[in-house]
C-alpha angles and dihedrals in degrees: 000000000000117000122220087219087080091062096072091051091047092052091050090050091049090056093046108030118201121231109284094024115151096257136103093189135033110260107260094022111124116236107210110307097331131077123260108268112223124187116202112198107208131037098214127111094290096048093044094049092044092051094049093047092050091052094046092051098035102036112180090349090080134051112199127198122185121204118197124173099199132101085262138349122285105081109203089354083082128164123186128197120189130196123225087257089062094249122133120245137180120302092245099046104124091191090071110099096197117067129172141167094219098177128031108017099199142328135233129221103213102157128064090228092056092047094049101038101037117006096050092060094042091055094044092049092049094242093120139021138179115277101231107180141121106292122191146154128232130183125222095232092058141283134038117313127227100254093219094051100039124076112265132210109247090316099320127161099010103041105059149198103061127175139219137191112265107252092006138342092269089068090082099056090036091054093046092047091048089057091045091050090052086058093052105274115151112222116199107188121187092029123122120205103217102171141013129190135181114241123217090253090058100255125124119243113206125195133176149125137279139201120028093343089066097054124099093226098053115111113258095238090057094045092047092058092062115096116218116250129205111265096189143270122283139186094217136017126203114198111197103186129060088213088073087074093065123110122282092259091070118086090223094057115117095189093250110186112264094240089063100031093055091061093064106019094091094061111113113255117201122219123212137181123212128201119203113203130179115196121204092231132018119282112246093229117128091218132079103183116036125186108202128207093207141121094241111021121054105169140004124195133187109221096211091060091065123092113276095002108106104155100189116228095341113093111213121192133185115209117196121200126225117257089243093057092045094050091051092047093050088051090052094045104024128207092224126058105243092213105041100022090229124145114260111213120215114269119217093217092053092047092053096044099044123016096024092047091047093050093047091050091050091050091052092045093051093047091046092054093049136074086267095068090118089075089071136134091050119227119268114289110233099177134029125184135156148193134209111210101193090182104022094163140337105258110255125196116268098028115121093346096302122156129241093285095046102261128126147140094281094054119075111195 
C-alpha cells in the first residue's frame, strides 16, 4: 500500500538528484531549445504527485510522460467496482453494486509539510476526505484487544485522523493526474516499461508492451508473445516503485539497470492478500474498520463507511491478510514457476478457494470469539473476489513491530 508521504521526499530528490540518479539533466533544466523530457514509471500516488510537482515547478521547460501498466491509474491506491455479472467496470461507475478499495485502505498526514503541501489541496479539491467511522480492534483469541498492546494497521485505530479518496482510494491519484494532464502531462495507462538503457548521447531509451501483455493477470504464454516496442527517449527517468528493480521474469520489472537496481533490490517487500466480500444484507457489527491481532487477518473495512461510497443495501467488506499469512501462502503457491522461471499470474479461482476462504473464516472466527458473536451467522455472501499483492509495500520501520530494516515477527521472509 503506497503512502503519499513518499511523494514529498521523491519531489525533493527530483530537484536535488543524488550521484548515480537516473538522469542526464537536472529536472527543469532546458536541453537546447526543447524541454527536458521526464518519464515517470508508475501512475500511483507517488508518480502522480511527482508529475504534477515537476510541471508546476518546471512549466513549459519540462515535458512529463507517465507510464502505468494497470487497468487504470492509481497503483496501490486501487478501487474496484464490479457488476452483478461479476465483470469489472470503471472506478466511477455508480451502476456497479459491488465496490471495494482493494489496495491501500487509507493514508495519514503526520507531518506539517505533508498537510500543507499536499493534503490541503486534496481536501479542497474534493479528492480526499477524513474517514470518520467506527474504528476498533479485535484479537483472534477472543474479546477486544487493548489498542496500545495489540498490533495496529498503519496506525489505526490509535493514530487518527486518517483519510480516504472520495468515492474510492483511486480518486486521489486520478484527481492529481487530471490536474497534471491539464498542464500538459501525457498519461499512458496500460503500458508496461520493460527495459531502459542509457544511450551514448546520455538519454534514456525506454521500451515495453501495452494492452493485455502489460497486465499482471495475463497468462505468461500470452504476455511472452508480445514484442517490446520503443516507448521513447527521455532525459530523466523517475521510478516510483522498488518492485521495478526485480528480475526480468517478474511482471513488475521495468528493466532498471543493475547498477541502480542493486541499490534498492535488497529492501524487504511485504506481500498481502485481500478478500473482497459482498454480503446480501448489512453485517450487524458496530464497527466499520477493524484492526485484528491475529495470525491470518490484519484488517477489515466496510466500504459504505468510507467517504462517497454508499453501496445501498449490499454490504461490501475488504479483508486484508497479515504479512505472515501472505508470505507463507506465496511460498506454498509461488509467483515464479520453479522449473521454467516464468511469472505465474494470480488465478481468480485459486484466490476464491484459498486466500479468500481463509480470510473469511478468520473474520468469522474473530467475530465469534468477541462480544459481537451475536452477528453470526453472517449474511449470505453474494460476491467473492480477491487480490494478491506480491509486493504490497516496502517494509518501513515502525509498522507492525518491525525493526529499523523492516523485519519483525509478523513478517516471514
